DRENPA-3360 file (N, C-alpha, C; in nm, 2 decimals, always signed):
BEGIN
1 = MRYQYLIF = +9.15/+3.81/+21.89/+9.33/+3.75/+21.76/+9.35/+3.78/+21.65 ~ +9.40/+3.87/+21.63/+9.47/+3.95/+21.54/+9.46/+3.83/+21.39 ~ +9.58/+3.72/+21.44/+9.58/+3.65/+21.35/+9.54/+3.50/+21.39 ~ +9.48/+3.40/+21.28/+9.47/+3.33/+21.28/+9.58/+3.19/+21.28 ~ +9.67/+3.27/+21.19/+9.79/+3.13/+21.11/+9.92/+3.23/+21.17 ~ +9.98/+3.15/+21.20/+10.14/+3.20/+21.24/+10.20/+3.11/+21.12 ~ +10.29/+3.18/+21.09/+10.37/+3.07/+20.95/+10.54/+3.07/+20.95 ~ +10.58/+2.95/+21.02/+10.73/+2.98/+21.03/+10.79/+2.90/+20.91;
9 = DVDNTLLD = +10.91/+3.01/+20.94/+11.03/+2.92/+20.80/+11.08/+2.80/+20.89 ~ +11.18/+2.73/+20.81/+11.25/+2.63/+20.89/+11.41/+2.65/+20.91 ~ +11.49/+2.63/+20.81/+11.61/+2.72/+20.89/+11.66/+2.82/+20.90 ~ +11.75/+2.80/+20.98/+11.79/+2.96/+21.07/+11.62/+2.99/+21.15 ~ +11.54/+2.95/+21.13/+11.45/+2.98/+21.23/+11.39/+2.94/+21.33 ~ +11.32/+2.78/+21.31/+11.27/+2.66/+21.39/+11.44/+2.57/+21.39 ~ +11.50/+2.53/+21.29/+11.59/+2.45/+21.28/+11.75/+2.51/+21.27 ~ +11.86/+2.45/+21.31/+12.00/+2.55/+21.30/+12.05/+2.47/+21.18;
17 = FGAVFHGT = +12.03/+2.57/+21.05/+12.09/+2.51/+20.93/+12.23/+2.47/+20.94 ~ +12.30/+2.58/+21.01/+12.43/+2.60/+21.03/+12.50/+2.45/+21.07 ~ +12.41/+2.40/+21.19/+12.44/+2.28/+21.23/+12.44/+2.18/+21.14 ~ +12.37/+2.19/+21.04/+12.33/+2.05/+20.91/+12.52/+2.10/+20.85 ~ +12.53/+2.17/+20.81/+12.67/+2.23/+20.76/+12.77/+2.15/+20.82 ~ +12.78/+2.21/+20.92/+12.89/+2.13/+21.01/+12.87/+2.00/+21.09 ~ +12.77/+1.97/+21.07/+12.69/+1.82/+21.12/+12.77/+1.66/+21.03 ~ +12.75/+1.75/+20.93/+12.76/+1.65/+20.77/+12.91/+1.66/+20.74;
25 = QPAIAAAL = +12.99/+1.70/+20.82/+13.07/+1.71/+20.74/+13.21/+1.59/+20.80 ~ +13.20/+1.54/+20.99/+13.28/+1.41/+21.00/+13.22/+1.28/+20.90 ~ +13.09/+1.30/+20.88/+13.05/+1.16/+20.81/+13.15/+1.17/+20.67 ~ +13.15/+1.29/+20.56/+13.20/+1.28/+20.49/+13.37/+1.27/+20.51 ~ +13.41/+1.38/+20.59/+13.54/+1.29/+20.60/+13.58/+1.16/+20.63 ~ +13.51/+1.09/+20.69/+13.51/+0.92/+20.75/+13.47/+0.88/+20.61 ~ +13.38/+0.93/+20.52/+13.39/+0.85/+20.39/+13.49/+0.85/+20.28 ~ +13.56/+0.95/+20.29/+13.69/+0.98/+20.25/+13.84/+0.92/+20.32;
33 = GVACDDAF = +13.79/+0.87/+20.43/+13.91/+0.85/+20.51/+14.02/+0.94/+20.53 ~ +13.95/+1.06/+20.59/+14.06/+1.14/+20.64/+13.99/+1.20/+20.75 ~ +14.06/+1.27/+20.86/+14.04/+1.35/+20.97/+13.95/+1.47/+20.97 ~ +13.90/+1.51/+21.05/+13.75/+1.59/+20.96/+13.84/+1.71/+21.09 ~ +13.94/+1.76/+21.04/+14.04/+1.90/+21.11/+13.99/+2.04/+21.06 ~ +13.98/+2.09/+21.11/+13.98/+2.28/+21.09/+14.02/+2.25/+20.93 ~ +14.13/+2.21/+20.89/+14.19/+2.20/+20.73/+14.07/+2.15/+20.65 ~ +14.04/+2.05/+20.70/+13.92/+1.97/+20.61/+13.77/+2.07/+20.61;
41 = RKLDEECG = +13.74/+2.10/+20.70/+13.59/+2.17/+20.77/+13.65/+2.31/+20.68 ~ +13.74/+2.34/+20.66/+13.73/+2.46/+20.56/+13.78/+2.45/+20.42 ~ +13.80/+2.37/+20.36/+13.83/+2.32/+20.24/+13.68/+2.28/+20.21 ~ +13.61/+2.20/+20.30/+13.51/+2.16/+20.25/+13.39/+2.31/+20.24 ~ +13.39/+2.39/+20.33/+13.33/+2.51/+20.32/+13.33/+2.58/+20.20 ~ +13.46/+2.57/+20.14/+13.46/+2.65/+20.04/+13.40/+2.62/+19.94 ~ +13.43/+2.51/+19.92/+13.38/+2.41/+19.78/+13.23/+2.46/+19.83 ~ +13.17/+2.43/+19.92/+13.05/+2.43/+19.94/+13.03/+2.57/+19.89;
49 = WRAWMENG = +13.04/+2.70/+19.89/+12.97/+2.79/+19.91/+13.01/+2.86/+19.73 ~ +13.12/+2.77/+19.68/+13.17/+2.82/+19.54/+13.06/+2.76/+19.47 ~ +13.02/+2.62/+19.48/+12.90/+2.52/+19.40/+12.77/+2.62/+19.45 ~ +12.74/+2.68/+19.55/+12.63/+2.74/+19.58/+12.60/+2.86/+19.50 ~ +12.75/+2.93/+19.49/+12.69/+3.09/+19.44/+12.70/+3.06/+19.30 ~ +12.78/+2.96/+19.24/+12.74/+2.92/+19.08/+12.64/+2.87/+19.04 ~ +12.55/+2.82/+19.11/+12.43/+2.79/+19.06/+12.34/+2.86/+19.12 ~ +12.35/+3.00/+19.14/+12.29/+3.12/+19.19/+12.13/+3.09/+19.31;
57 = LENTQSED = +12.22/+3.00/+19.36/+12.07/+2.98/+19.47/+12.06/+3.09/+19.57 ~ +12.18/+3.20/+19.61/+12.15/+3.28/+19.68/+12.05/+3.36/+19.62 ~ +12.02/+3.36/+19.46/+11.90/+3.47/+19.42/+11.81/+3.42/+19.43 ~ +11.68/+3.40/+19.51/+11.59/+3.32/+19.46/+11.49/+3.45/+19.43 ~ +11.54/+3.54/+19.42/+11.43/+3.64/+19.37/+11.41/+3.64/+19.19 ~ +11.50/+3.57/+19.16/+11.55/+3.57/+19.00/+11.41/+3.45/+18.97 ~ +11.40/+3.49/+18.82/+11.29/+3.36/+18.81/+11.32/+3.23/+18.72 ~ +11.43/+3.25/+18.70/+11.52/+3.08/+18.66/+11.51/+3.01/+18.79;
65 = VQQNYHRY = +11.63/+3.09/+18.89/+11.63/+2.99/+19.00/+11.47/+2.96/+19.07 ~ +11.37/+3.04/+19.07/+11.27/+2.98/+19.13/+11.18/+2.89/+19.06 ~ +11.21/+2.90/+18.91/+11.16/+2.79/+18.81/+11.25/+2.65/+18.83 ~ +11.37/+2.64/+18.83/+11.46/+2.52/+18.86/+11.56/+2.53/+19.00 ~ +11.47/+2.58/+19.10/+11.54/+2.55/+19.25/+11.62/+2.43/+19.26 ~ +11.52/+2.33/+19.28/+11.58/+2.23/+19.31/+11.64/+2.11/+19.24 ~ +11.63/+2.14/+19.13/+11.72/+2.08/+19.00/+11.89/+2.18/+19.00 ~ +11.87/+2.28/+19.06/+12.03/+2.37/+19.08/+12.07/+2.28/+19.19;
73 = YDRYVLGR = +11.95/+2.26/+19.30/+12.02/+2.21/+19.45/+12.10/+2.10/+19.44 ~ +12.01/+2.02/+19.33/+12.08/+1.85/+19.34/+12.25/+1.92/+19.28 ~ +12.23/+1.99/+19.21/+12.35/+2.05/+19.08/+12.47/+2.08/+19.19 ~ +12.38/+2.15/+19.32/+12.47/+2.18/+19.44/+12.54/+2.11/+19.50 ~ +12.48/+2.02/+19.49/+12.53/+1.88/+19.65/+12.65/+1.84/+19.54 ~ +12.61/+1.78/+19.42/+12.72/+1.70/+19.36/+12.88/+1.81/+19.34 ~ +12.85/+1.95/+19.29/+12.93/+2.04/+19.27/+13.01/+2.06/+19.37 ~ +12.99/+2.04/+19.45/+13.05/+2.05/+19.62/+13.15/+1.99/+19.61;
81 = YRYLLKKT = +13.12/+1.84/+19.61/+13.17/+1.69/+19.62/+13.26/+1.71/+19.54 ~ +13.22/+1.72/+19.41/+13.26/+1.73/+19.31/+13.47/+1.82/+19.28 ~ +13.41/+1.92/+19.35/+13.54/+2.02/+19.39/+13.58/+1.99/+19.52 ~ +13.56/+1.93/+19.58/+13.61/+1.86/+19.73/+13.75/+1.72/+19.70 ~ +13.65/+1.71/+19.58/+13.76/+1.53/+19.54/+13.89/+1.62/+19.46 ~ +13.82/+1.70/+19.40/+13.94/+1.78/+19.28/+14.05/+1.79/+19.37 ~ +13.98/+1.91/+19.45/+14.09/+1.95/+19.56/+14.17/+1.91/+19.64 ~ +14.12/+1.82/+19.68/+14.24/+1.65/+19.79/+14.28/+1.57/+19.69;
89 = GLPGRAEE = +14.23/+1.54/+19.59/+14.29/+1.47/+19.51/+14.25/+1.33/+19.57 ~ +14.14/+1.32/+19.64/+14.13/+1.22/+19.72/+14.04/+1.09/+19.57 ~ +14.04/+0.95/+19.62/+13.92/+0.94/+19.51/+13.83/+0.90/+19.54 ~ +13.70/+0.86/+19.50/+13.54/+0.90/+19.55/+13.50/+0.92/+19.44 ~ +13.36/+0.94/+19.46/+13.28/+0.94/+19.38/+13.14/+1.03/+19.41 ~ +13.14/+1.18/+19.34/+13.08/+1.29/+19.41/+12.92/+1.28/+19.41 ~ +12.89/+1.17/+19.37/+12.75/+1.07/+19.42/+12.71/+1.03/+19.52 ~ +12.84/+0.98/+19.57/+12.79/+0.84/+19.67/+12.83/+0.99/+19.80;
97 = LAQVYLEK = +12.87/+1.08/+19.82/+12.94/+1.18/+19.90/+12.78/+1.25/+19.90 ~ +12.74/+1.29/+19.80/+12.61/+1.34/+19.80/+12.53/+1.27/+19.88 ~ +12.50/+1.13/+19.86/+12.41/+1.13/+19.96/+12.46/+1.08/+20.06 ~ +12.57/+1.03/+20.11/+12.61/+1.06/+20.27/+12.56/+1.19/+20.31 ~ +12.58/+1.27/+20.23/+12.54/+1.41/+20.33/+12.40/+1.41/+20.35 ~ +12.33/+1.41/+20.23/+12.15/+1.37/+20.24/+12.14/+1.35/+20.34 ~ +12.18/+1.22/+20.40/+12.12/+1.09/+20.50/+12.14/+1.17/+20.59 ~ +12.30/+1.18/+20.62/+12.31/+1.23/+20.71/+12.21/+1.35/+20.78;
105 = AANIKTPM = +12.23/+1.49/+20.66/+12.15/+1.64/+20.69/+12.02/+1.58/+20.73 ~ +11.95/+1.49/+20.69/+11.80/+1.52/+20.74/+11.79/+1.45/+20.85 ~ +11.86/+1.39/+20.92/+11.85/+1.32/+21.07/+11.93/+1.44/+21.17 ~ +11.98/+1.58/+21.11/+12.04/+1.70/+21.24/+11.91/+1.74/+21.24 ~ +11.88/+1.77/+21.41/+11.77/+1.84/+21.39/+11.80/+1.93/+21.53 ~ +11.88/+1.99/+21.52/+11.88/+2.11/+21.63/+11.83/+2.24/+21.62 ~ +11.77/+2.24/+21.70/+11.71/+2.37/+21.70/+11.80/+2.51/+21.74 ~ +11.74/+2.64/+21.64/+11.79/+2.71/+21.68/+11.81/+2.77/+21.83;
113 = ESNTLEVY = +11.71/+2.76/+21.90/+11.74/+2.80/+22.05/+11.69/+2.71/+22.11 ~ +11.76/+2.65/+22.25/+11.68/+2.54/+22.30/+11.56/+2.52/+22.33 ~ +11.47/+2.63/+22.33/+11.35/+2.64/+22.40/+11.28/+2.69/+22.26 ~ +11.31/+2.64/+22.15/+11.22/+2.69/+22.03/+11.10/+2.56/+22.03 ~ +11.14/+2.39/+22.06/+10.99/+2.36/+22.03/+10.91/+2.40/+22.15 ~ +10.93/+2.42/+22.24/+10.85/+2.48/+22.38/+10.77/+2.59/+22.33 ~ +10.86/+2.70/+22.27/+10.73/+2.79/+22.22/+10.67/+2.74/+22.15 ~ +10.74/+2.71/+22.05/+10.62/+2.66/+21.96/+10.51/+2.58/+22.01;
121 = RKLAEKYR = +10.52/+2.50/+22.07/+10.38/+2.42/+22.16/+10.31/+2.52/+22.20 ~ +10.37/+2.66/+22.26/+10.27/+2.71/+22.36/+10.17/+2.80/+22.24 ~ +10.25/+2.82/+22.15/+10.17/+2.90/+22.05/+10.02/+2.81/+22.02 ~ +10.12/+2.70/+21.98/+9.96/+2.61/+21.88/+9.92/+2.58/+22.02 ~ +9.87/+2.64/+22.12/+9.76/+2.64/+22.18/+9.70/+2.74/+22.16 ~ +9.72/+2.87/+22.10/+9.59/+2.95/+22.06/+9.59/+3.00/+21.89 ~ +9.67/+2.94/+21.86/+9.67/+2.97/+21.69/+9.76/+2.84/+21.61 ~ +9.70/+2.82/+21.52/+9.70/+2.72/+21.37/+9.84/+2.77/+21.32;
129 = LVIATNGT = +9.96/+2.68/+21.35/+10.09/+2.67/+21.32/+10.11/+2.61/+21.17 ~ +10.18/+2.72/+21.09/+10.21/+2.66/+20.98/+10.34/+2.68/+20.91 ~ +10.40/+2.52/+20.81/+10.52/+2.58/+20.84/+10.59/+2.59/+20.68 ~ +10.66/+2.64/+20.66/+10.67/+2.71/+20.49/+10.81/+2.72/+20.47 ~ +10.84/+2.63/+20.36/+11.01/+2.61/+20.39/+11.08/+2.55/+20.20 ~ +11.16/+2.61/+20.18/+11.21/+2.59/+20.04/+11.33/+2.41/+20.10 ~ +11.30/+2.36/+19.99/+11.38/+2.22/+20.04/+11.28/+2.09/+20.01 ~ +11.36/+2.02/+20.02/+11.27/+1.86/+19.94/+11.20/+1.80/+20.09;
137 = HSMQMCRL = +11.13/+1.70/+20.03/+10.99/+1.69/+20.09/+11.07/+1.61/+20.20 ~ +11.15/+1.48/+20.16/+11.20/+1.40/+20.26/+11.33/+1.41/+20.37 ~ +11.39/+1.53/+20.33/+11.47/+1.57/+20.43/+11.42/+1.68/+20.55 ~ +11.34/+1.74/+20.48/+11.26/+1.84/+20.57/+11.12/+1.76/+20.70 ~ +11.07/+1.68/+20.61/+10.96/+1.62/+20.73/+11.04/+1.54/+20.83 ~ +11.18/+1.47/+20.78/+11.23/+1.40/+20.88/+11.32/+1.50/+21.00 ~ +11.34/+1.61/+20.93/+11.37/+1.68/+21.04/+11.30/+1.74/+21.14 ~ +11.20/+1.81/+21.07/+11.04/+1.85/+21.11/+11.00/+1.81/+21.25;
145 = EAYLPYTH = +10.98/+1.67/+21.29/+10.95/+1.52/+21.33/+10.87/+1.54/+21.43 ~ +10.95/+1.60/+21.50/+10.86/+1.65/+21.69/+10.80/+1.77/+21.69 ~ +10.78/+1.87/+21.56/+10.71/+1.98/+21.54/+10.61/+1.90/+21.49 ~ +10.57/+1.86/+21.36/+10.47/+1.81/+21.33/+10.27/+1.79/+21.44 ~ +10.35/+1.74/+21.50/+10.23/+1.71/+21.62/+10.15/+1.84/+21.66 ~ +10.20/+1.92/+21.62/+10.13/+2.10/+21.68/+10.14/+2.16/+21.54 ~ +10.15/+2.11/+21.44/+10.17/+2.18/+21.28/+10.02/+2.18/+21.21 ~ +9.93/+2.28/+21.20/+9.83/+2.27/+21.10/+9.83/+2.22/+20.95;
153 = KVFISEDV = +9.93/+2.23/+20.93/+10.03/+2.24/+20.77/+10.16/+2.28/+20.75 ~ +10.19/+2.16/+20.65/+10.35/+2.21/+20.60/+10.37/+2.22/+20.49 ~ +10.41/+2.35/+20.41/+10.42/+2.33/+20.28/+10.59/+2.34/+20.27 ~ +10.65/+2.27/+20.15/+10.76/+2.22/+20.10/+10.76/+2.29/+20.00 ~ +10.84/+2.36/+19.99/+10.88/+2.36/+19.82/+10.89/+2.27/+19.73 ~ +10.92/+2.15/+19.76/+10.93/+2.05/+19.66/+10.79/+2.00/+19.62 ~ +10.74/+2.02/+19.70/+10.59/+1.97/+19.69/+10.47/+2.08/+19.61 ~ +10.50/+2.24/+19.68/+10.42/+2.32/+19.65/+10.45/+2.31/+19.45;
161 = GAVKPSPA = +10.60/+2.30/+19.41/+10.64/+2.29/+19.27/+10.64/+2.46/+19.27 ~ +10.71/+2.54/+19.38/+10.75/+2.64/+19.34/+10.83/+2.67/+19.51 ~ +10.90/+2.80/+19.54/+10.97/+2.79/+19.55/+10.90/+2.92/+19.62 ~ +10.97/+2.99/+19.83/+10.98/+3.15/+19.84/+11.13/+3.19/+19.78 ~ +11.09/+3.34/+19.74/+10.99/+3.41/+19.78/+10.90/+3.41/+19.64 ~ +10.84/+3.29/+19.58/+10.81/+3.30/+19.47/+10.63/+3.37/+19.46 ~ +10.55/+3.43/+19.44/+10.43/+3.48/+19.45/+10.34/+3.36/+19.43 ~ +10.39/+3.25/+19.36/+10.28/+3.11/+19.32/+10.32/+3.00/+19.48;
169 = FFAHMLNV = +10.42/+3.03/+19.54/+10.44/+2.97/+19.70/+10.32/+3.02/+19.79 ~ +10.32/+3.15/+19.76/+10.27/+3.26/+19.90/+10.10/+3.19/+19.84 ~ +10.08/+3.20/+19.72/+9.90/+3.19/+19.66/+9.87/+3.05/+19.72 ~ +9.97/+2.94/+19.68/+9.94/+2.80/+19.66/+9.88/+2.80/+19.85 ~ +9.98/+2.84/+19.91/+9.98/+2.84/+20.05/+9.82/+2.89/+20.12 ~ +9.80/+2.98/+20.08/+9.67/+3.05/+20.11/+9.55/+3.00/+20.04 ~ +9.52/+2.97/+19.92/+9.43/+2.83/+19.86/+9.42/+2.74/+19.92 ~ +9.53/+2.67/+19.97/+9.51/+2.55/+20.05/+9.46/+2.58/+20.16;
177 = LGAKPEEC = +9.51/+2.69/+20.26/+9.46/+2.71/+20.38/+9.33/+2.75/+20.38 ~ +9.26/+2.85/+20.29/+9.14/+2.85/+20.30/+9.13/+3.05/+20.35 ~ +9.31/+3.08/+20.39/+9.31/+3.20/+20.47/+9.30/+3.29/+20.38 ~ +9.28/+3.42/+20.45/+9.32/+3.55/+20.40/+9.44/+3.60/+20.45 ~ +9.51/+3.68/+20.37/+9.61/+3.71/+20.43/+9.63/+3.82/+20.56 ~ +9.54/+3.88/+20.57/+9.58/+3.97/+20.71/+9.54/+3.88/+20.80 ~ +9.50/+3.75/+20.79/+9.48/+3.65/+20.91/+9.62/+3.59/+20.93 ~ +9.74/+3.59/+20.84/+9.84/+3.50/+20.86/+10.00/+3.63/+20.92;
185 = LMIGDSMT = +10.07/+3.61/+21.01/+10.19/+3.62/+21.01/+10.29/+3.55/+21.00 ~ +10.40/+3.58/+20.86/+10.51/+3.52/+20.84/+10.62/+3.54/+20.94 ~ +10.67/+3.41/+20.98/+10.81/+3.44/+21.09/+10.93/+3.41/+20.97 ~ +11.08/+3.49/+20.99/+11.15/+3.37/+20.92/+11.29/+3.50/+20.93 ~ +11.39/+3.43/+20.88/+11.50/+3.52/+20.91/+11.55/+3.55/+20.80 ~ +11.51/+3.52/+20.64/+11.55/+3.63/+20.55/+11.48/+3.67/+20.51 ~ +11.51/+3.79/+20.49/+11.43/+3.94/+20.46/+11.39/+3.92/+20.30 ~ +11.51/+3.85/+20.26/+11.43/+3.80/+20.07/+11.29/+3.72/+20.07;
193 = NDILGAKN = +11.35/+3.56/+20.06/+11.25/+3.45/+20.11/+11.13/+3.47/+20.19 ~ +11.15/+3.53/+20.33/+11.02/+3.53/+20.37/+10.96/+3.66/+20.43 ~ +11.06/+3.77/+20.43/+10.99/+3.91/+20.46/+10.87/+3.98/+20.30 ~ +11.01/+3.97/+20.22/+10.97/+4.03/+20.11/+10.86/+3.94/+20.08 ~ +10.88/+3.78/+20.06/+10.82/+3.73/+19.95/+10.63/+3.73/+20.07 ~ +10.63/+3.76/+20.16/+10.52/+3.78/+20.26/+10.45/+3.91/+20.24 ~ +10.56/+3.97/+20.22/+10.47/+4.13/+20.22/+10.42/+4.11/+20.05 ~ +10.47/+4.09/+20.00/+10.46/+4.07/+19.80/+10.29/+4.00/+19.84;
201 = AGLDTCYY = +10.26/+3.91/+19.93/+10.12/+3.84/+19.90/+10.03/+3.90/+20.00 ~ +10.10/+4.01/+20.06/+9.98/+4.08/+20.13/+10.00/+4.03/+20.29 ~ +10.11/+3.96/+20.35/+10.09/+3.91/+20.51/+10.16/+3.99/+20.60 ~ +10.16/+4.00/+20.70/+10.21/+4.05/+20.78/+10.36/+4.02/+20.83 ~ +10.46/+4.05/+20.87/+10.59/+3.97/+20.90/+10.66/+4.03/+21.01 ~ +10.76/+3.83/+21.04/+10.86/+3.89/+21.14/+10.97/+3.88/+21.13 ~ +11.03/+3.94/+21.19/+11.18/+3.93/+21.10/+11.28/+3.88/+21.23 ~ +11.32/+3.74/+21.25/+11.40/+3.69/+21.34/+11.52/+3.69/+21.31;
209 = RPDGQRRD = +11.55/+3.72/+21.39/+11.71/+3.75/+21.40/+11.78/+3.70/+21.58 ~ +11.88/+3.62/+21.54/+11.94/+3.57/+21.70/+12.06/+3.69/+21.71 ~ +12.07/+3.72/+21.65/+12.21/+3.81/+21.69/+12.17/+3.97/+21.74 ~ +12.00/+3.95/+21.70/+11.99/+4.11/+21.74/+11.96/+4.17/+21.62 ~ +12.06/+4.19/+21.50/+12.08/+4.27/+21.41/+11.96/+4.32/+21.34 ~ +11.87/+4.49/+21.36/+11.77/+4.52/+21.28/+11.78/+4.55/+21.14 ~ +11.61/+4.53/+21.08/+11.68/+4.56/+20.94/+11.52/+4.64/+20.88 ~ +11.49/+4.71/+20.81/+11.39/+4.76/+20.79/+11.31/+4.68/+20.69;
217 = GADLQISK = +11.17/+4.69/+20.73/+11.08/+4.67/+20.60/+11.03/+4.51/+20.68 ~ +11.02/+4.47/+20.79/+10.95/+4.39/+20.86/+10.83/+4.46/+20.94 ~ +10.72/+4.40/+20.94/+10.62/+4.47/+21.06/+10.67/+4.41/+21.20 ~ +10.72/+4.33/+21.28/+10.76/+4.31/+21.36/+10.93/+4.27/+21.36 ~ +10.99/+4.27/+21.47/+11.14/+4.24/+21.49/+11.17/+4.14/+21.61 ~ +11.26/+4.06/+21.61/+11.28/+3.96/+21.73/+11.37/+3.92/+21.70 ~ +11.43/+3.90/+21.84/+11.59/+3.79/+21.87/+11.56/+3.69/+21.94 ~ +11.44/+3.67/+21.95/+11.41/+3.53/+22.04/+11.27/+3.49/+21.98;
225 = LEELVDIL = +11.26/+3.36/+21.97/+11.11/+3.32/+21.94/+11.03/+3.34/+22.05 ~ +11.07/+3.34/+22.21/+10.94/+3.36/+22.28/+10.91/+3.46/+22.32 ~ +10.94/+3.57/+22.26/+10.92/+3.69/+22.26/+10.75/+3.70/+22.17 ~ +10.75/+3.61/+22.10/+10.59/+3.62/+22.02/+10.52/+3.60/+22.09 ~ +10.58/+3.48/+22.17/+10.45/+3.46/+22.32/+10.41/+3.56/+22.40 ~ +10.46/+3.67/+22.40/+10.42/+3.87/+22.48/+10.34/+3.91/+22.36 ~ +10.43/+3.90/+22.26/+10.36/+4.02/+22.16/+10.22/+3.97/+22.10 ~ +10.21/+3.82/+22.12/+10.05/+3.81/+22.04/+9.97/+3.74/+22.19;
233 = R = +9.99/+3.83/+22.24/+9.93/+3.77/+22.40/+9.78/+3.85/+22.34;
% end
């Protein structure tokens, strides 16, 4: 068996982050006392992307973002709802809406595929499964509840003190696991955070893209997680 450890990203690999983004919108609309119609969803999305880009969170290769990721993330959540309140002219406090978002998001656990957990359990019969994700401890651990019994170790950027794709994140993970890079396969949907970060640390990589879009740079590419069962047989 070539690998000892299969290392999984979370958002848009095991769990559907789009479901979090859209699933929290009814709760926000309810808190504001308005209908969660298409116009509201579109406006909220625009405000979200504006705040995300202004805080540079798409640029995780930046040393500044790597050092300040969680502070910028908190600022993004507040900024999203400050923009929303300003655009709608509705009364309310961004801090309260941010809390509604975080509490609701932690309980949205939609898998990327209907059989994601089944495949994960099957792989756990042969490999040590590891989770490596950017995010906060409380939210990610809640969302991952069903996966934890089959997971050897969980690495969350807030706990690690570093974010993917930084060398510090992967060095910490390998050190805690007591693993050699060649014993690990990183599986994720982000060419920057997962694939490039892992490759720079000497790990083999598997690029996961449900829409089948292919990209150069990964050792393996899959469009369904169950493909791993046959590939790693």
